[in-house]
VMD Tcl script that draws the C-alpha trace (Angstrom):
set ca {
  {0.09 -0.05 0.02}
  {2.93 2.54 0.91}
  {4.32 1.60 -2.78}
  {1.30 2.41 -4.48}
  {1.11 5.66 -2.46}
  {4.67 6.61 -3.45}
  {4.22 5.56 -7.21}
  {0.97 7.59 -7.53}
  {2.33 10.65 -5.99}
  {5.15 10.75 -8.07}
  {3.08 10.03 -11.29}
  {0.65 12.96 -10.32}
  {3.63 15.25 -10.33}
  {4.67 13.94 -13.57}
  {1.22 13.87 -15.47}
  {-0.96 16.31 -13.46}
  {-3.57 13.79 -13.88}
  {-6.98 14.29 -11.89}
  {-7.62 10.63 -12.23}
  {-4.33 9.68 -10.76}
  {-4.80 12.26 -7.72}
  {-8.06 10.32 -7.30}
  {-6.39 7.10 -7.15}
  {-3.95 8.42 -5.01}
  {-6.80 9.67 -2.65}
  {-8.40 6.26 -2.52}
  {-5.00 4.52 -1.62}
  {-4.56 7.38 1.19}
  {-8.00 6.58 2.55}
  {-7.16 2.93 2.94}
  {-3.60 3.59 4.58}
  {-5.35 5.85 6.96}
  {-7.89 3.26 7.66}
  {-5.23 0.43 8.38}
  {-3.20 2.75 10.50}
  {-6.17 3.98 12.64}
  {-7.49 0.33 12.74}
  {-4.23 -1.00 14.25}
  {-3.83 1.48 16.67}
  {-7.35 1.16 17.90}
  {-7.16 -2.76 17.96}
  {-3.97 -2.70 20.16}
  {-5.75 -0.09 22.58}
  {-8.99 -2.24 22.72}
  {-6.57 -5.50 23.28}
  {-4.79 -3.92 26.14}
  {-7.96 -2.54 27.64}
  {-10.04 -5.90 26.97}
  {-10.67 -6.73 30.86}
  {-10.48 -3.28 31.92}
  {-13.35 -2.24 34.29}
  {-14.18 1.02 35.98}
  {-15.38 3.89 33.77}
  {-15.55 1.60 30.43}
  {-17.65 -1.43 31.61}
  {-18.30 -2.72 28.10}
  {-14.39 -1.99 27.08}
  {-13.26 0.18 24.52}
  {-14.97 -1.27 21.43}
  {-16.87 1.73 20.35}
  {-13.52 3.07 19.40}
  {-14.17 1.48 16.27}
  {-17.11 3.14 15.22}
  {-14.93 6.35 16.26}
  {-12.42 5.20 13.77}
  {-15.04 4.54 11.20}
  {-16.37 8.37 11.51}
  {-12.85 9.73 11.19}
  {-12.29 7.58 8.01}
  {-15.66 9.01 6.62}
  {-14.47 12.67 7.35}
  {-11.50 11.80 5.72}
  {-13.09 10.35 2.36}
  {-15.17 13.63 2.44}
  {-12.32 15.63 2.50}
  {-10.13 14.05 -0.10}
  {-13.17 13.86 -2.29}
  {-13.81 17.32 -2.26}
  {-10.21 18.25 -3.12}
  {-10.09 15.82 -5.91}
  {-13.78 16.83 -7.26}
  {-12.54 20.54 -7.05}
  {-9.18 19.89 -9.00}
  {-11.03 17.72 -11.39}
  {-13.59 20.55 -12.46}
  {-10.99 23.16 -12.72}
  {-9.00 20.74 -14.96}
  {-12.25 20.59 -17.03}
  {-12.68 24.53 -17.21}
  {-9.17 25.26 -17.68}
  {-8.13 22.37 -20.16}
  {-6.44 19.16 -19.30}
  {-2.84 18.93 -19.80}
  {-1.93 15.31 -18.62}
  {0.23 12.67 -19.80}
  {-2.20 9.44 -20.97}
  {0.82 7.04 -21.05}
  {1.80 7.78 -17.26}
  {-2.01 7.29 -16.37}
  {-1.96 3.94 -17.96}
  {1.30 2.62 -16.86}
  {0.76 3.94 -13.30}
  {-2.92 2.31 -13.08}
  {-1.62 -0.75 -14.52}
  {1.23 -1.18 -11.61}
  {-1.18 -0.17 -9.10}
  {-3.80 -2.68 -10.23}
  {-1.27 -5.42 -10.15}
  {-0.14 -4.57 -6.76}
  {-3.62 -4.79 -5.47}
  {-4.50 -7.87 -7.06}
  {-1.29 -9.60 -5.59}
  {-2.38 -7.82 -2.15}
  {-5.92 -9.14 -2.18}
  {-6.92 -11.20 0.75}
  {-9.07 -14.38 0.85}
  {-12.59 -13.73 1.31}
  {-13.79 -14.80 4.60}
  {-17.31 -14.97 5.96}
  {-16.88 -12.33 9.05}
  {-17.92 -8.91 8.50}
  {-14.66 -7.19 8.74}
  {-12.68 -9.43 6.08}
  {-15.44 -9.02 3.58}
  {-15.51 -5.23 4.15}
  {-11.87 -5.24 3.22}
  {-12.23 -7.48 0.39}
  {-14.92 -5.45 -1.10}
  {-13.09 -2.23 -0.30}
  {-9.89 -3.64 -2.31}
  {-12.06 -4.76 -5.30}
  {-13.18 -0.93 -5.21}
  {-9.72 0.21 -5.55}
  {-8.85 -2.52 -8.24}
  {-12.04 -1.24 -10.38}
  {-10.71 2.31 -10.02}
  {-7.39 1.21 -11.52}
  {-8.87 -0.33 -14.29}
  {-11.19 2.74 -15.03}
  {-7.59 4.39 -15.37}
  {-6.12 2.17 -17.63}
  {-9.29 2.56 -19.66}
  {-9.49 6.07 -19.47}
  {-6.00 6.57 -20.46}
  {-5.92 4.26 -23.54}
  {-9.05 6.14 -24.49}
  {-7.20 9.36 -24.16}
  {-4.21 8.20 -26.33}
  {-6.24 6.86 -28.91}
  {-9.15 9.54 -29.50}
  {-7.52 12.16 -27.68}
  {-10.26 13.33 -25.69}
  {-8.63 14.54 -22.49}
  {-11.56 15.80 -20.80}
  {-12.22 11.94 -19.81}
  {-9.32 12.04 -17.32}
  {-11.25 14.55 -14.87}
  {-14.56 12.90 -15.64}
  {-12.93 9.72 -14.56}
  {-11.62 11.20 -11.54}
  {-15.28 12.14 -10.51}
  {-16.65 8.73 -11.26}
  {-13.91 7.55 -8.60}
  {-14.75 10.41 -6.19}
  {-18.65 9.00 -6.65}
  {-17.52 5.24 -6.03}
  {-15.38 6.44 -2.95}
  {-18.37 8.35 -1.22}
  {-20.70 5.43 -1.97}
  {-19.07 3.03 -0.37}
  {-18.81 5.21 2.63}
  {-22.20 5.42 2.93}
  {-23.18 1.94 4.25}
  {-20.45 2.51 6.79}
  {-21.82 6.08 7.75}
  {-25.62 4.27 8.37}
  {-24.06 1.73 10.56}
  {-21.93 3.96 12.52}
  {-24.96 6.62 13.01}
  {-27.21 3.31 14.03}
  {-24.71 2.13 16.54}
  {-24.27 5.88 17.97}
  {-27.95 6.41 18.26}
  {-28.19 3.00 20.00}
  {-30.52 1.63 17.53}
  {-31.35 -1.93 17.04}
  {-29.17 -3.96 14.85}
  {-32.19 -6.15 14.35}
  {-36.16 -5.91 13.91}
  {-37.35 -5.89 17.49}
  {-40.68 -7.03 16.15}
  {-39.13 -10.41 14.89}
  {-37.25 -10.91 18.20}
  {-40.36 -9.90 20.26}
  {-42.67 -12.82 18.30}
  {-39.55 -15.58 18.73}
  {-39.29 -14.78 22.47}
  {-43.25 -14.95 22.56}
  {-42.82 -18.67 21.91}
  {-41.23 -18.84 25.47}
  {-43.55 -16.34 27.15}
  {-45.85 -14.29 26.21}
  {-45.27 -11.78 29.08}
  {-42.03 -10.46 27.81}
  {-41.72 -6.19 27.71}
  {-39.52 -3.43 27.81}
  {-37.04 -5.36 25.25}
  {-34.22 -3.19 24.27}
  {-31.58 -4.23 22.16}
  {-28.31 -2.12 20.98}
  {-24.63 -2.34 19.95}
  {-21.77 -1.36 21.34}
  {-19.83 -2.06 18.13}
  {-20.52 -3.86 14.97}
  {-19.76 -7.34 16.55}
  {-20.96 -7.02 20.25}
  {-24.73 -6.72 20.55}
  {-26.64 -6.31 24.00}
  {-30.21 -7.05 25.24}
  {-32.48 -6.14 28.21}
  {-35.60 -7.40 28.74}
  {-38.35 -7.57 31.38}
  {-40.60 -10.98 32.11}
  {-43.70 -10.97 34.11}
  {-43.81 -14.26 35.86}
  {-46.10 -15.84 38.64}
  {-45.41 -14.98 42.05}
  {-44.80 -18.73 42.82}
  {-42.40 -19.54 40.26}
  {-39.19 -21.29 41.51}
  {-35.57 -20.42 41.02}
  {-34.93 -23.59 38.99}
  {-38.16 -22.62 36.44}
  {-36.65 -19.24 36.11}
  {-33.36 -20.39 35.32}
  {-34.80 -22.52 32.56}
  {-36.51 -19.53 31.35}
  {-33.73 -17.57 31.11}
  {-31.45 -20.12 29.89}
  {-34.04 -20.30 26.81}
  {-34.22 -16.54 26.34}
  {-30.31 -16.62 26.16}
  {-30.11 -19.68 23.53}
  {-32.46 -17.77 21.07}
  {-30.68 -14.29 21.26}
  {-27.35 -15.75 21.14}
  {-27.84 -18.30 18.25}
  {-30.51 -16.48 16.17}
  {-29.47 -13.04 16.70}
  {-25.94 -12.98 17.81}
  {-26.61 -10.89 21.00}
  {-23.73 -11.90 23.63}
  {-24.72 -9.42 26.46}
  {-28.06 -10.34 28.06}
  {-29.97 -9.10 31.05}
  {-33.23 -10.54 31.94}
  {-35.39 -8.89 34.95}
  {-38.10 -11.36 36.10}
  {-40.99 -9.32 38.15}
  {-44.58 -9.97 39.14}
  {-47.86 -8.09 39.07}
  {-46.82 -6.52 42.64}
  {-44.19 -4.35 40.20}
  {-47.28 -2.65 38.53}
}
mol new
graphics top color blue
foreach p $ca { graphics top sphere $p radius 0.5 }
foreach p [lrange $ca 0 end-1] q [lrange $ca 1 end] { graphics top cylinder $p $q radius 0.2 }
display resetview
């Protein structure tokens, strides 16, 4: 990744290509994301068992990193879009040969750096993001070839604007997920969970589900029970609730409060 950054920044100074600048901004976003993620994962790892102020640990820092990445994407995208529009207005004086060679080298480096796709959400997101990088380099190669053969240099800033739109579009799902976590929205449909738990007890209410981060879900709920319910029966009901929430909805932190009519 650092090699791709070096190649792209040198190529931009040589060619003044807005498309290469857009490719550079995309790689810079990836580079900063990796740096932020490594720093946060180390911090979380050191404080995994920490208690006190942060009783759930520091996992929500992952969301902070996601928000920071989004702001970086917006900032760099605005710069690239501005330069691309200025290039369209003033006329493009880029070097299509440099654009083709640079995009090809970056595409090759990205292809060999491509990880194996896994089932977990983190690995899938990295896999999809690298594929978007590769697609951007392919656009650079095709755009450079078209400029070389038909001489339409306006395709360069237009291609850069397309890459900016790709960057922003890939960040929208992350923004929605981060907003949902910060607002303590439910990652699953509450009605579906309520209907599933009603099979165990129809008197479940005050059901709340939220996420600490994208892989740590929390649930609290109240269950109205008869006053003569034994501890063993309550344990059986609680274990059944735990099993449903854990296996079907991947909720790992669960609090069940039993109450009788006297609580009304």
